[in-house]
C-alpha positions, 0 to 999 in steps of 0.5 A: 764205829765204822758201822755206826757212821755208815748207818747214820749217814744212810738214815740221814740220806733216806730221811731227806730223800723220802720225806722232805726233798729240801732236806736233801739240800742240807745233806748234800751241802754238808757232804759237799762242804766237807769233801771240797775241804778234804780235797783242797787240803790234800792238794795243799799237802802236795804243794798246791795253794788252794784257798780252802775257805773259798773252795768250800763257799763256792762248792756249797753255793752250787747245791741250792742253785741246782735245786732251785734254778735247775741246770742253768743255776748249776752251770752258772754258779759252778762257773761263778764259783771257779772265778771266785776261787781264782780271784781269792787266790790272786788276792792272796798273791797280792796281799800275802807275800807267803802265798806268792810263787812263780807264774807256773805255780800260780797257774797250777793253783788256779787249775787245781781250784777248777778241779775241786769245783768240777770234781766235787761240786759240779758232779755232786750237784747232779744228785741235787738236780735229779732230786729236784725233778718230779719223782727224781728222788727215787732215781737218786735213791736207786742210783745210790743203792746200785752204787752201794750194792755194786761196792758190796758185791765187788768186796764180797766176790773179790775177797772170796775169789779174787786172783786177777788184778784189775788195775794193780798200779792204781788200786792193788785191791781190785780184781776182775773177780770182784768186778764180776761180783759187782756186775752181778749185784748191780744188774740184779739191783738195777732190774729190781729197782726199775720194776719196783721203785722207778716204774720202768721196764726191766730192760731199763733196769739192765741198762741202769745197772750196767751204766752205774756199774761202769761209772761207779768203778771209774769213779772209785779208780779215779779217786784211787789214782788221785790218792796214789799221786798224792802219796796218801792212803785216805783223803782224811780220817774224819769218818772212823772206819771209812777214811774221808767223805771223798772216800765214801762218795767217790763212786757216786760222783760220776754216777750222779751225772749218769743217773741224771742223764738216764732220767732225762732219757727214760723218765 
């Protein structure tokens, strides 16, 4: 089941990026909707009253804005979405007695709404912003390939040789040996993709691989820290064998912003 789910997501991603760019908006919009709902639900489990419907609406709105209106749309709609989530929460305070609380708790709720918008919608929208550029779909695909290859390298190397824990208080399963395997895989993939996919010299591929390796690792650790703080193993169980959508895209969120920055620098 885990392989079937992974294969289905991968094929949908490839089709949308390679054949019809506009379809990637649909793919990204669905992922953003589920991921925003998951994270908002997990934070509600921790006692933060985030309006999930508002969070999903605001998060999804960032996707077409980033595709059609580029960076200006991305920024303005993200900020507008934050205000929308805030207003929804404040209306709940006024009209729903069960959703009221202290000023401090309401401020925490508003802060959590900002977190969902920035962590999920804003970071994920960089893949849409990148895909919308001329030839940007290949940079998006290259970034995602490096993320996946890095994850596979870390898993294989850590399983075979892992002894020294990287961050035991955050993610006990991560080892420095696994990180070394991820680095080798990411650098190799970055160089090959630079030469044969995004038409760049090998040294750009080296930089590309190292940067995405760093952001993917930090993204994975960040989500592990969130789950540890919330006291949960997976954000959700919607994807059999994979956990939740956020469990699958955590490494790609920071990497999306990094990939867009590298595109602007080198393309």
